[in-house]
N, C-alpha and C positions, 0 to 999 in steps of 0.2 A: 412508599415507592417499590413497586413489586418487584421480584427477580425474575418473574415468568417473563418471556418474549412475548412481545405484543401478538395480538391474536391474528392480526394479519400479516404476521411473520416479520414485520419491521424491527429489527435488533437493531437498529443501529443509533438511538439516542443516546447522545451524553456521550457521545465516541470522539477521541481526537487520536491525529496521527502523529507520532512525536518521531525526532531524528536522533538516533542513537550515537552517535558517531563513534566512541569507543567500542561497540559492540559490532557496528558496520550494520547496523539494521533499522529500518523505521518500524516501529512498532505502531500496535492501535489497540488505545487504551480505551478503557472504562471507568471511573472511579479509582484510580489506582492500578487497577489490573489489566493485563498485557490479554488481550485477546487472539493476536497473533503478529506476525512480523513479515517484509520485505528482507532479506539478509541481499548484502550489497559488499562489489569490492570496488573500491577507489583507485585508478591509478592516473595521475595526471588529472586533463580534464575531462575523463571520461569514468561512467560510475556505470556498471556493469552488476544490473540488479538480476541476481543468480536464483532465488526462491522463495516463493508465496507460503506462509503456513498459516492456517485459522485453526484453533483449538477445538478439535474434532464431536465434542460436544454442541456445538453453536456452529458449526457449518450450515450450507444452504440456506443463508439468510442474507444475504448481501454484503456481509462482513468484508468477505476478499476483492470484491469489486469496491469499497469503501475505502478500503485500504491503498489499493492501487492509484484509485484517485488521488486521495490526499497523497500521497509519495508525490507521483507526477506533478501536483499541483505545487507543493513544498519545491522538488528542483527548477520546476519553472519560476517561481518567484525568488527562490534564495542563490542560486546559481547558475552558471551559464555552459555546465558541464554538457556534454552529450551523453545521451541516456543509450546502453545498450540491453537490451530486453532479452536478455537469455532464459529466463524463467518463462516456460512453455503460456502459464497462465497469464502474465502482464502481456504478455506478445499479443494472446490472443485478444485482451480487455484492447490495448493499444488498436488492433486490425477492426474491433467494435467503435471506437472512438476516435475516429481519424483528426479530429481537431487536438489529438495528443502526439499526431506522428513527426510535429515539428521537431520533438525534442531530440527524437533519433537522428535529425541532420542539422545538428549544429554543428 
């Protein structure tokens, strides 16, 4: 397997989103390496997504969107917490994907 990204810009294969509650972040990983994260704060039944970061060397390849989608999917299936999108990237992503707005209204 090559370490080079797909020539079409798809660098998402083999990635997964993992919740790391001790670090208060959802991490996007591939082969055990962190590619980025969404930091959060948990307060009761509200989870505030505060910051999104992707390794600068691999930005602009759709990984941030993949991270947000994976995080929101995990929250949808694994908790009943209401989501607050304090991070501008997450807020903009939800605006573009209205089927995730219900997470903001729980």
